[in-house]
PyMOL Python script that loads the backbone (N, CA, C, O; Angstrom):
from pymol import cmd

cmd.read_pdbstr("""\
ATOM      1  N   UNK A   1      23.896 182.178  49.415  1.00  0.00           N
ATOM      2  CA  UNK A   1      24.354 181.667  50.106  1.00  0.00           C
ATOM      3  C   UNK A   1      23.363 180.177  50.343  1.00  0.00           C
ATOM      4  O   UNK A   1      22.157 180.052  50.129  1.00  0.00           O
ATOM      5  N   UNK A   2      24.119 179.381  50.737  1.00  0.00           N
ATOM      6  CA  UNK A   2      22.964 177.265  50.139  1.00  0.00           C
ATOM      7  C   UNK A   2      22.262 177.568  51.415  1.00  0.00           C
ATOM      8  O   UNK A   2      22.919 177.972  52.375  1.00  0.00           O
ATOM      9  N   UNK A   3      21.149 177.425  51.484  1.00  0.00           N
ATOM     10  CA  UNK A   3      19.683 177.260  52.339  1.00  0.00           C
ATOM     11  C   UNK A   3      20.140 176.593  54.087  1.00  0.00           C
ATOM     12  O   UNK A   3      19.859 176.974  55.223  1.00  0.00           O
ATOM     13  N   UNK A   4      20.924 175.496  53.559  1.00  0.00           N
ATOM     14  CA  UNK A   4      22.165 174.797  54.707  1.00  0.00           C
ATOM     15  C   UNK A   4      22.927 175.180  55.483  1.00  0.00           C
ATOM     16  O   UNK A   4      23.086 174.656  56.585  1.00  0.00           O
ATOM     17  N   UNK A   5      23.526 176.136  55.078  1.00  0.00           N
ATOM     18  CA  UNK A   5      24.150 177.341  55.466  1.00  0.00           C
ATOM     19  C   UNK A   5      24.597 178.561  56.688  1.00  0.00           C
ATOM     20  O   UNK A   5      25.544 178.983  57.352  1.00  0.00           O
ATOM     21  N   UNK A   6      22.805 178.787  56.344  1.00  0.00           N
ATOM     22  CA  UNK A   6      21.988 179.406  57.525  1.00  0.00           C
ATOM     23  C   UNK A   6      22.078 178.376  58.955  1.00  0.00           C
ATOM     24  O   UNK A   6      22.133 177.203  59.324  1.00  0.00           O
ATOM     25  N   UNK A   7      22.039 180.131  59.535  1.00  0.00           N
ATOM     26  CA  UNK A   7      21.645 179.171  60.866  1.00  0.00           C
ATOM     27  C   UNK A   7      23.392 179.732  61.779  1.00  0.00           C
ATOM     28  O   UNK A   7      24.524 180.030  61.396  1.00  0.00           O
ATOM     29  N   UNK A   8      22.785 179.634  62.897  1.00  0.00           N
ATOM     30  CA  UNK A   8      24.062 179.303  63.780  1.00  0.00           C
ATOM     31  C   UNK A   8      24.762 178.296  63.767  1.00  0.00           C
ATOM     32  O   UNK A   8      24.014 177.350  64.011  1.00  0.00           O
ATOM     33  N   UNK A   9      25.985 177.883  63.591  1.00  0.00           N
ATOM     34  CA  UNK A   9      26.461 176.627  63.638  1.00  0.00           C
ATOM     35  C   UNK A   9      27.932 176.395  65.181  1.00  0.00           C
ATOM     36  O   UNK A   9      28.664 177.307  65.569  1.00  0.00           O
ATOM     37  N   UNK A  10      27.934 175.316  65.582  1.00  0.00           N
ATOM     38  CA  UNK A  10      29.085 175.140  66.377  1.00  0.00           C
ATOM     39  C   UNK A  10      29.659 174.614  66.724  1.00  0.00           C
ATOM     40  O   UNK A  10      29.500 173.570  67.356  1.00  0.00           O
ATOM     41  N   UNK A  11      30.781 175.294  66.360  1.00  0.00           N
ATOM     42  CA  UNK A  11      32.456 174.296  66.120  1.00  0.00           C
ATOM     43  C   UNK A  11      33.279 174.495  67.507  1.00  0.00           C
ATOM     44  O   UNK A  11      33.499 175.628  67.937  1.00  0.00           O
ATOM     45  N   UNK A  12      33.888 172.875  68.439  1.00  0.00           N
ATOM     46  CA  UNK A  12      34.675 173.023  69.156  1.00  0.00           C
ATOM     47  C   UNK A  12      35.599 172.488  69.002  1.00  0.00           C
ATOM     48  O   UNK A  12      35.818 171.585  68.195  1.00  0.00           O
ATOM     49  N   UNK A  13      36.568 173.146  70.053  1.00  0.00           N
ATOM     50  CA  UNK A  13      37.633 172.859  69.739  1.00  0.00           C
ATOM     51  C   UNK A  13      38.409 172.134  71.653  1.00  0.00           C
ATOM     52  O   UNK A  13      38.468 172.437  72.845  1.00  0.00           O
ATOM     53  N   UNK A  14      38.912 170.820  70.434  1.00  0.00           N
ATOM     54  CA  UNK A  14      39.316 170.646  71.762  1.00  0.00           C
ATOM     55  C   UNK A  14      40.784 170.719  72.045  1.00  0.00           C
ATOM     56  O   UNK A  14      41.526 170.468  71.096  1.00  0.00           O
ATOM     57  N   UNK A  15      41.444 171.095  73.465  1.00  0.00           N
ATOM     58  CA  UNK A  15      42.733 171.298  73.933  1.00  0.00           C
ATOM     59  C   UNK A  15      42.975 170.093  74.446  1.00  0.00           C
ATOM     60  O   UNK A  15      42.093 169.405  74.960  1.00  0.00           O
ATOM     61  N   UNK A  16      44.576 169.636  74.311  1.00  0.00           N
ATOM     62  CA  UNK A  16      44.883 169.031  75.210  1.00  0.00           C
ATOM     63  C   UNK A  16      45.051 169.088  76.976  1.00  0.00           C
ATOM     64  O   UNK A  16      45.121 170.089  77.689  1.00  0.00           O
ATOM     65  N   UNK A  17      45.087 167.620  77.370  1.00  0.00           N
ATOM     66  CA  UNK A  17      45.042 167.743  78.691  1.00  0.00           C
ATOM     67  C   UNK A  17      45.646 168.371  79.553  1.00  0.00           C
ATOM     68  O   UNK A  17      46.609 167.632  79.761  1.00  0.00           O
ATOM     69  N   UNK A  18      45.736 169.080  80.095  1.00  0.00           N
ATOM     70  CA  UNK A  18      46.810 169.248  80.910  1.00  0.00           C
ATOM     71  C   UNK A  18      47.565 168.425  82.228  1.00  0.00           C
ATOM     72  O   UNK A  18      46.796 167.643  82.787  1.00  0.00           O
ATOM     73  N   UNK A  19      48.974 168.487  82.814  1.00  0.00           N
ATOM     74  CA  UNK A  19      49.254 167.786  83.535  1.00  0.00           C
ATOM     75  C   UNK A  19      48.384 166.919  84.809  1.00  0.00           C
ATOM     76  O   UNK A  19      48.669 165.780  85.179  1.00  0.00           O
ATOM     77  N   UNK A  20      47.549 167.557  85.219  1.00  0.00           N
ATOM     78  CA  UNK A  20      46.675 167.307  86.827  1.00  0.00           C
ATOM     79  C   UNK A  20      45.945 166.892  85.638  1.00  0.00           C
ATOM     80  O   UNK A  20      45.914 165.750  86.096  1.00  0.00           O
ATOM     81  N   UNK A  21      45.373 166.780  84.609  1.00  0.00           N
ATOM     82  CA  UNK A  21      44.140 165.515  84.275  1.00  0.00           C
ATOM     83  C   UNK A  21      44.715 164.304  83.660  1.00  0.00           C
ATOM     84  O   UNK A  21      44.011 163.405  83.200  1.00  0.00           O
ATOM     85  N   UNK A  22      46.056 164.293  83.657  1.00  0.00           N
ATOM     86  CA  UNK A  22      46.409 163.426  83.065  1.00  0.00           C
ATOM     87  C   UNK A  22      46.910 162.510  83.875  1.00  0.00           C
ATOM     88  O   UNK A  22      46.989 161.295  83.695  1.00  0.00           O
ATOM     89  N   UNK A  23      47.279 163.213  84.865  1.00  0.00           N
ATOM     90  CA  UNK A  23      48.254 162.201  86.314  1.00  0.00           C
ATOM     91  C   UNK A  23      46.866 161.428  87.099  1.00  0.00           C
ATOM     92  O   UNK A  23      46.691 160.237  87.358  1.00  0.00           O
ATOM     93  N   UNK A  24      45.750 162.945  87.415  1.00  0.00           N
ATOM     94  CA  UNK A  24      44.797 162.365  87.678  1.00  0.00           C
ATOM     95  C   UNK A  24      43.812 160.913  86.610  1.00  0.00           C
ATOM     96  O   UNK A  24      43.129 160.040  87.145  1.00  0.00           O
ATOM     97  N   UNK A  25      43.923 160.983  85.854  1.00  0.00           N
ATOM     98  CA  UNK A  25      43.234 159.791  84.598  1.00  0.00           C
ATOM     99  C   UNK A  25      41.720 159.061  84.925  1.00  0.00           C
ATOM    100  O   UNK A  25      41.350 157.903  85.121  1.00  0.00           O
ATOM    101  N   UNK A  26      41.135 160.245  84.877  1.00  0.00           N
ATOM    102  CA  UNK A  26      39.904 160.106  85.360  1.00  0.00           C
ATOM    103  C   UNK A  26      38.772 160.092  83.919  1.00  0.00           C
ATOM    104  O   UNK A  26      37.652 159.726  83.563  1.00  0.00           O
ATOM    105  N   UNK A  27      39.858 160.695  83.511  1.00  0.00           N
ATOM    106  CA  UNK A  27      38.383 160.265  81.783  1.00  0.00           C
ATOM    107  C   UNK A  27      39.183 160.793  80.172  1.00  0.00           C
ATOM    108  O   UNK A  27      40.178 161.515  80.128  1.00  0.00           O
ATOM    109  N   UNK A  28      38.712 160.424  79.377  1.00  0.00           N
ATOM    110  CA  UNK A  28      39.018 160.827  77.644  1.00  0.00           C
ATOM    111  C   UNK A  28      38.299 161.433  77.290  1.00  0.00           C
ATOM    112  O   UNK A  28      37.146 161.499  77.716  1.00  0.00           O
ATOM    113  N   UNK A  29      38.786 162.068  76.383  1.00  0.00           N
ATOM    114  CA  UNK A  29      38.013 163.155  75.830  1.00  0.00           C
ATOM    115  C   UNK A  29      38.154 162.406  73.892  1.00  0.00           C
ATOM    116  O   UNK A  29      39.075 161.596  73.793  1.00  0.00           O
ATOM    117  N   UNK A  30      37.549 162.591  72.892  1.00  0.00           N
ATOM    118  CA  UNK A  30      37.591 162.057  72.082  1.00  0.00           C
ATOM    119  C   UNK A  30      36.677 162.058  70.979  1.00  0.00           C
ATOM    120  O   UNK A  30      35.463 161.906  71.114  1.00  0.00           O
ATOM    121  N   UNK A  31      37.283 162.235  69.857  1.00  0.00           N
ATOM    122  CA  UNK A  31      36.148 163.447  68.947  1.00  0.00           C
ATOM    123  C   UNK A  31      35.942 162.219  67.583  1.00  0.00           C
ATOM    124  O   UNK A  31      36.871 161.784  66.904  1.00  0.00           O
ATOM    125  N   UNK A  32      35.208 162.031  67.512  1.00  0.00           N
ATOM    126  CA  UNK A  32      34.072 161.178  66.517  1.00  0.00           C
ATOM    127  C   UNK A  32      34.911 160.905  65.197  1.00  0.00           C
ATOM    128  O   UNK A  32      35.891 161.579  64.878  1.00  0.00           O
ATOM    129  N   UNK A  33      34.286 159.575  64.289  1.00  0.00           N
ATOM    130  CA  UNK A  33      34.889 159.745  63.275  1.00  0.00           C
ATOM    131  C   UNK A  33      34.646 160.425  62.404  1.00  0.00           C
ATOM    132  O   UNK A  33      35.433 160.666  61.488  1.00  0.00           O
ATOM    133  N   UNK A  34      32.952 161.096  62.557  1.00  0.00           N
ATOM    134  CA  UNK A  34      32.873 162.018  61.616  1.00  0.00           C
ATOM    135  C   UNK A  34      33.060 163.168  61.631  1.00  0.00           C
ATOM    136  O   UNK A  34      32.808 164.001  60.759  1.00  0.00           O
ATOM    137  N   UNK A  35      33.752 163.353  63.144  1.00  0.00           N
ATOM    138  CA  UNK A  35      34.048 164.745  63.543  1.00  0.00           C
ATOM    139  C   UNK A  35      33.005 165.576  63.972  1.00  0.00           C
ATOM    140  O   UNK A  35      33.249 166.763  64.191  1.00  0.00           O
ATOM    141  N   UNK A  36      31.655 165.033  64.154  1.00  0.00           N
ATOM    142  CA  UNK A  36      30.495 166.007  64.652  1.00  0.00           C
ATOM    143  C   UNK A  36      30.325 165.146  66.157  1.00  0.00           C
ATOM    144  O   UNK A  36      29.205 164.843  66.567  1.00  0.00           O
ATOM    145  N   UNK A  37      31.103 164.932  66.625  1.00  0.00           N
ATOM    146  CA  UNK A  37      31.087 164.276  68.317  1.00  0.00           C
ATOM    147  C   UNK A  37      31.507 164.656  69.175  1.00  0.00           C
ATOM    148  O   UNK A  37      31.145 165.816  68.984  1.00  0.00           O
ATOM    149  N   UNK A  38      32.433 164.732  70.786  1.00  0.00           N
ATOM    150  CA  UNK A  38      32.664 164.646  71.643  1.00  0.00           C
ATOM    151  C   UNK A  38      32.304 163.587  72.448  1.00  0.00           C
ATOM    152  O   UNK A  38      31.169 163.669  72.919  1.00  0.00           O
ATOM    153  N   UNK A  39      32.948 162.623  72.736  1.00  0.00           N
ATOM    154  CA  UNK A  39      32.601 161.029  73.655  1.00  0.00           C
ATOM    155  C   UNK A  39      33.770 161.199  74.826  1.00  0.00           C
ATOM    156  O   UNK A  39      34.947 160.942  74.575  1.00  0.00           O
ATOM    157  N   UNK A  40      33.341 161.644  76.087  1.00  0.00           N
ATOM    158  CA  UNK A  40      33.963 161.519  77.419  1.00  0.00           C
ATOM    159  C   UNK A  40      33.516 160.451  78.000  1.00  0.00           C
ATOM    160  O   UNK A  40      32.374 160.073  78.258  1.00  0.00           O
ATOM    161  N   UNK A  41      34.933 159.837  78.244  1.00  0.00           N
ATOM    162  CA  UNK A  41      34.583 158.514  79.145  1.00  0.00           C
ATOM    163  C   UNK A  41      34.615 158.701  80.706  1.00  0.00           C
ATOM    164  O   UNK A  41      35.014 159.745  81.223  1.00  0.00           O
ATOM    165  N   UNK A  42      34.313 157.973  81.186  1.00  0.00           N
ATOM    166  CA  UNK A  42      35.503 157.792  82.546  1.00  0.00           C
ATOM    167  C   UNK A  42      36.210 156.640  82.225  1.00  0.00           C
ATOM    168  O   UNK A  42      36.224 155.861  81.272  1.00  0.00           O
ATOM    169  N   UNK A  43      36.938 156.773  83.547  1.00  0.00           N
ATOM    170  CA  UNK A  43      37.967 155.914  83.598  1.00  0.00           C
ATOM    171  C   UNK A  43      37.693 154.737  84.982  1.00  0.00           C
ATOM    172  O   UNK A  43      38.078 153.645  85.400  1.00  0.00           O
ATOM    173  N   UNK A  44      36.846 155.742  85.263  1.00  0.00           N
ATOM    174  CA  UNK A  44      36.491 155.342  86.773  1.00  0.00           C
ATOM    175  C   UNK A  44      35.139 154.421  86.794  1.00  0.00           C
ATOM    176  O   UNK A  44      35.229 153.234  87.111  1.00  0.00           O
ATOM    177  N   UNK A  45      34.063 154.924  86.497  1.00  0.00           N
ATOM    178  CA  UNK A  45      32.742 154.060  86.263  1.00  0.00           C
ATOM    179  C   UNK A  45      32.507 153.277  85.015  1.00  0.00           C
ATOM    180  O   UNK A  45      31.580 152.482  84.857  1.00  0.00           O
ATOM    181  N   UNK A  46      33.666 153.648  83.922  1.00  0.00           N
ATOM    182  CA  UNK A  46      33.393 152.875  82.732  1.00  0.00           C
ATOM    183  C   UNK A  46      32.077 153.493  82.045  1.00  0.00           C
ATOM    184  O   UNK A  46      31.471 152.629  81.410  1.00  0.00           O
ATOM    185  N   UNK A  47      31.375 154.980  82.001  1.00  0.00           N
ATOM    186  CA  UNK A  47      30.239 155.359  81.594  1.00  0.00           C
ATOM    187  C   UNK A  47      30.943 155.854  80.671  1.00  0.00           C
ATOM    188  O   UNK A  47      32.145 155.737  80.912  1.00  0.00           O
ATOM    189  N   UNK A  48      30.683 156.417  79.604  1.00  0.00           N
ATOM    190  CA  UNK A  48      30.648 157.538  78.295  1.00  0.00           C
ATOM    191  C   UNK A  48      28.880 158.063  77.586  1.00  0.00           C
ATOM    192  O   UNK A  48      27.866 157.627  77.041  1.00  0.00           O
ATOM    193  N   UNK A  49      29.542 159.299  78.121  1.00  0.00           N
ATOM    194  CA  UNK A  49      28.921 160.339  76.960  1.00  0.00           C
ATOM    195  C   UNK A  49      29.041 161.217  75.404  1.00  0.00           C
ATOM    196  O   UNK A  49      30.041 161.651  74.832  1.00  0.00           O
ATOM    197  N   UNK A  50      27.794 161.258  75.073  1.00  0.00           N
ATOM    198  CA  UNK A  50      28.172 161.504  73.361  1.00  0.00           C
ATOM    199  C   UNK A  50      27.721 163.032  73.519  1.00  0.00           C
ATOM    200  O   UNK A  50      26.624 163.247  74.035  1.00  0.00           O
ATOM    201  N   UNK A  51      28.338 163.861  73.193  1.00  0.00           N
ATOM    202  CA  UNK A  51      28.358 165.570  72.924  1.00  0.00           C
ATOM    203  C   UNK A  51      28.118 166.010  71.252  1.00  0.00           C
ATOM    204  O   UNK A  51      29.055 165.889  70.463  1.00  0.00           O
ATOM    205  N   UNK A  52      26.983 166.449  70.874  1.00  0.00           N
ATOM    206  CA  UNK A  52      27.535 166.230  69.072  1.00  0.00           C
ATOM    207  C   UNK A  52      27.369 167.696  69.094  1.00  0.00           C
ATOM    208  O   UNK A  52      26.598 168.475  69.655  1.00  0.00           O
ATOM    209  N   UNK A  53      28.408 167.797  68.252  1.00  0.00           N
ATOM    210  CA  UNK A  53      28.175 169.958  67.529  1.00  0.00           C
ATOM    211  C   UNK A  53      28.402 169.507  65.625  1.00  0.00           C
ATOM    212  O   UNK A  53      28.910 168.440  65.279  1.00  0.00           O
ATOM    213  N   UNK A  54      28.016 170.331  64.855  1.00  0.00           N
ATOM    214  CA  UNK A  54      28.252 170.912  63.983  1.00  0.00           C
ATOM    215  C   UNK A  54      29.329 170.538  63.652  1.00  0.00           C
ATOM    216  O   UNK A  54      29.167 169.614  62.856  1.00  0.00           O
ATOM    217  N   UNK A  55      30.953 170.848  63.907  1.00  0.00           N
ATOM    218  CA  UNK A  55      32.375 169.843  64.114  1.00  0.00           C
ATOM    219  C   UNK A  55      32.798 170.029  64.319  1.00  0.00           C
ATOM    220  O   UNK A  55      33.020 171.239  64.291  1.00  0.00           O
ATOM    221  N   UNK A  56      33.720 169.072  64.930  1.00  0.00           N
ATOM    222  CA  UNK A  56      35.186 169.637  66.057  1.00  0.00           C
ATOM    223  C   UNK A  56      35.804 169.169  65.508  1.00  0.00           C
ATOM    224  O   UNK A  56      35.740 168.240  64.703  1.00  0.00           O
ATOM    225  N   UNK A  57      36.999 170.178  66.135  1.00  0.00           N
ATOM    226  CA  UNK A  57      38.114 170.027  65.738  1.00  0.00           C
ATOM    227  C   UNK A  57      39.145 169.274  67.090  1.00  0.00           C
ATOM    228  O   UNK A  57      39.053 169.530  68.290  1.00  0.00           O
ATOM    229  N   UNK A  58      39.848 168.560  66.597  1.00  0.00           N
ATOM    230  CA  UNK A  58      40.440 167.431  67.963  1.00  0.00           C
ATOM    231  C   UNK A  58      41.767 168.198  68.686  1.00  0.00           C
ATOM    232  O   UNK A  58      42.443 169.225  68.623  1.00  0.00           O
ATOM    233  N   UNK A  59      41.643 167.077  69.332  1.00  0.00           N
ATOM    234  CA  UNK A  59      43.512 168.136  69.778  1.00  0.00           C
ATOM    235  C   UNK A  59      44.727 168.688  69.066  1.00  0.00           C
ATOM    236  O   UNK A  59      45.467 169.542  69.554  1.00  0.00           O
ATOM    237  N   UNK A  60      44.932 167.927  67.425  1.00  0.00           N
ATOM    238  CA  UNK A  60      45.843 168.269  66.774  1.00  0.00           C
ATOM    239  C   UNK A  60      44.972 169.318  66.138  1.00  0.00           C
ATOM    240  O   UNK A  60      45.570 169.577  65.093  1.00  0.00           O
ATOM    241  N   UNK A  61      43.866 170.083  66.189  1.00  0.00           N
ATOM    242  CA  UNK A  61      43.157 170.755  65.785  1.00  0.00           C
ATOM    243  C   UNK A  61      44.076 172.182  65.484  1.00  0.00           C
ATOM    244  O   UNK A  61      44.180 172.550  66.655  1.00  0.00           O
ATOM    245  N   UNK A  62      44.527 172.824  64.996  1.00  0.00           N
ATOM    246  CA  UNK A  62      45.562 174.751  64.799  1.00  0.00           C
ATOM    247  C   UNK A  62      44.507 175.071  64.213  1.00  0.00           C
ATOM    248  O   UNK A  62      43.567 174.540  63.622  1.00  0.00           O
ATOM    249  N   UNK A  63      45.104 176.688  64.694  1.00  0.00           N
ATOM    250  CA  UNK A  63      44.275 177.680  64.676  1.00  0.00           C
ATOM    251  C   UNK A  63      43.537 178.376  62.708  1.00  0.00           C
ATOM    252  O   UNK A  63      42.529 178.933  62.274  1.00  0.00           O
ATOM    253  N   UNK A  64      45.099 177.741  62.072  1.00  0.00           N
ATOM    254  CA  UNK A  64      44.329 177.714  60.555  1.00  0.00           C
ATOM    255  C   UNK A  64      43.205 176.695  60.539  1.00  0.00           C
ATOM    256  O   UNK A  64      42.286 177.387  60.978  1.00  0.00           O
ATOM    257  N   UNK A  65      42.632 175.364  60.290  1.00  0.00           N
ATOM    258  CA  UNK A  65      41.722 174.806  60.691  1.00  0.00           C
ATOM    259  C   UNK A  65      41.077 175.018  60.816  1.00  0.00           C
ATOM    260  O   UNK A  65      40.215 174.613  60.036  1.00  0.00           O
ATOM    261  N   UNK A  66      40.464 176.359  62.502  1.00  0.00           N
ATOM    262  CA  UNK A  66      39.211 176.469  62.693  1.00  0.00           C
ATOM    263  C   UNK A  66      39.651 177.833  61.806  1.00  0.00           C
ATOM    264  O   UNK A  66      38.778 178.049  60.965  1.00  0.00           O
ATOM    265  N   UNK A  67      40.304 178.419  61.769  1.00  0.00           N
ATOM    266  CA  UNK A  67      39.976 180.022  60.474  1.00  0.00           C
ATOM    267  C   UNK A  67      38.899 178.963  59.264  1.00  0.00           C
ATOM    268  O   UNK A  67      37.707 179.058  58.973  1.00  0.00           O
ATOM    269  N   UNK A  68      40.253 177.759  58.687  1.00  0.00           N
ATOM    270  CA  UNK A  68      39.425 177.315  57.316  1.00  0.00           C
ATOM    271  C   UNK A  68      37.727 176.933  57.506  1.00  0.00           C
ATOM    272  O   UNK A  68      36.802 176.680  56.734  1.00  0.00           O
ATOM    273  N   UNK A  69      37.855 177.019  58.605  1.00  0.00           N
ATOM    274  CA  UNK A  69      36.341 175.479  58.550  1.00  0.00           C
ATOM    275  C   UNK A  69      35.313 176.788  59.292  1.00  0.00           C
ATOM    276  O   UNK A  69      34.201 176.629  58.789  1.00  0.00           O
ATOM    277  N   UNK A  70      35.270 177.873  60.178  1.00  0.00           N
ATOM    278  CA  UNK A  70      34.884 178.796  60.383  1.00  0.00           C
ATOM    279  C   UNK A  70      34.649 180.188  60.009  1.00  0.00           C
ATOM    280  O   UNK A  70      33.604 180.708  59.618  1.00  0.00           O
ATOM    281  N   UNK A  71      36.362 180.950  60.286  1.00  0.00           N
ATOM    282  CA  UNK A  71      36.412 181.946  60.244  1.00  0.00           C
ATOM    283  C   UNK A  71      36.563 182.656  58.860  1.00  0.00           C
ATOM    284  O   UNK A  71      36.703 183.867  58.693  1.00  0.00           O
ATOM    285  N   UNK A  72      36.489 181.321  57.531  1.00  0.00           N
ATOM    286  CA  UNK A  72      36.958 181.945  56.475  1.00  0.00           C
ATOM    287  C   UNK A  72      35.493 181.762  55.593  1.00  0.00           C
ATOM    288  O   UNK A  72      35.628 182.275  54.482  1.00  0.00           O
ATOM    289  N   UNK A  73      34.336 181.256  55.766  1.00  0.00           N
ATOM    290  CA  UNK A  73      33.149 181.016  55.794  1.00  0.00           C
ATOM    291  C   UNK A  73      32.520 182.134  55.750  1.00  0.00           C
ATOM    292  O   UNK A  73      32.089 182.768  54.788  1.00  0.00           O
ATOM    293  N   UNK A  74      32.488 182.396  57.183  1.00  0.00           N
ATOM    294  CA  UNK A  74      31.813 183.708  57.488  1.00  0.00           C
ATOM    295  C   UNK A  74      32.285 184.850  57.227  1.00  0.00           C
ATOM    296  O   UNK A  74      31.461 185.764  57.183  1.00  0.00           O
ATOM    297  N   UNK A  75      33.767 185.191  56.964  1.00  0.00           N
ATOM    298  CA  UNK A  75      34.367 185.896  55.691  1.00  0.00           C
ATOM    299  C   UNK A  75      33.295 186.562  54.771  1.00  0.00           C
ATOM    300  O   UNK A  75      32.750 187.666  54.758  1.00  0.00           O
ATOM    301  N   UNK A  76      33.218 185.419  53.998  1.00  0.00           N
ATOM    302  CA  UNK A  76      32.928 185.147  52.181  1.00  0.00           C
ATOM    303  C   UNK A  76      31.252 185.588  52.744  1.00  0.00           C
ATOM    304  O   UNK A  76      30.629 186.343  51.998  1.00  0.00           O
ATOM    305  N   UNK A  77      30.660 185.178  53.856  1.00  0.00           N
ATOM    306  CA  UNK A  77      29.315 185.818  53.520  1.00  0.00           C
ATOM    307  C   UNK A  77      29.334 186.959  54.156  1.00  0.00           C
ATOM    308  O   UNK A  77      28.731 187.591  53.289  1.00  0.00           O
ATOM    309  N   UNK A  78      29.520 187.663  54.897  1.00  0.00           N
ATOM    310  CA  UNK A  78      29.446 188.961  55.061  1.00  0.00           C
ATOM    311  C   UNK A  78      29.922 189.541  53.682  1.00  0.00           C
ATOM    312  O   UNK A  78      29.152 190.405  53.263  1.00  0.00           O
ATOM    313  N   UNK A  79      31.066 189.263  52.820  1.00  0.00           N
ATOM    314  CA  UNK A  79      31.405 190.145  51.365  1.00  0.00           C
ATOM    315  C   UNK A  79      30.336 189.994  51.534  1.00  0.00           C
ATOM    316  O   UNK A  79      29.625 190.885  52.000  1.00  0.00           O
ATOM    317  N   UNK A  80      29.850 188.690  51.171  1.00  0.00           N
ATOM    318  CA  UNK A  80      28.240 188.814  50.069  1.00  0.00           C
ATOM    319  C   UNK A  80      27.369 189.295  50.326  1.00  0.00           C
ATOM    320  O   UNK A  80      26.469 189.676  49.578  1.00  0.00           O
ATOM    321  N   UNK A  81      27.443 189.365  51.273  1.00  0.00           N
ATOM    322  CA  UNK A  81      26.594 190.805  52.023  1.00  0.00           C
ATOM    323  C   UNK A  81      25.370 190.039  53.387  1.00  0.00           C
ATOM    324  O   UNK A  81      24.409 190.713  53.760  1.00  0.00           O
ATOM    325  N   UNK A  82      25.602 188.753  53.911  1.00  0.00           N
ATOM    326  CA  UNK A  82      24.971 188.200  54.545  1.00  0.00           C
ATOM    327  C   UNK A  82      25.518 188.291  55.635  1.00  0.00           C
ATOM    328  O   UNK A  82      26.747 188.220  55.617  1.00  0.00           O
ATOM    329  N   UNK A  83      24.932 188.450  56.766  1.00  0.00           N
ATOM    330  CA  UNK A  83      25.602 188.915  57.921  1.00  0.00           C
ATOM    331  C   UNK A  83      24.379 188.370  59.381  1.00  0.00           C
ATOM    332  O   UNK A  83      24.663 188.624  60.551  1.00  0.00           O
TER     333      UNK A  83
END
""", "prot")
cmd.dss("prot")
cmd.show_as("cartoon", "prot")
cmd.util.cbc("prot")
cmd.orient("prot")
């Protein structure tokens, strides 16, 4: 395992807004272009906050993509003897 792959990594997967959240229309959540940050924008005051992670899966990210990004490398590392 390469040195840059060691340690804890954080993967965030965004869910679509539910009906109530859509009706309230208070904020929007977007994934940055590089898929490493989540931008939460308030529609009330126009302010936004950015949260950074190692990887971000957007609302269209399915379980297979999560496994490819997170599960598969973890399983391969375990098989190689890293845990």
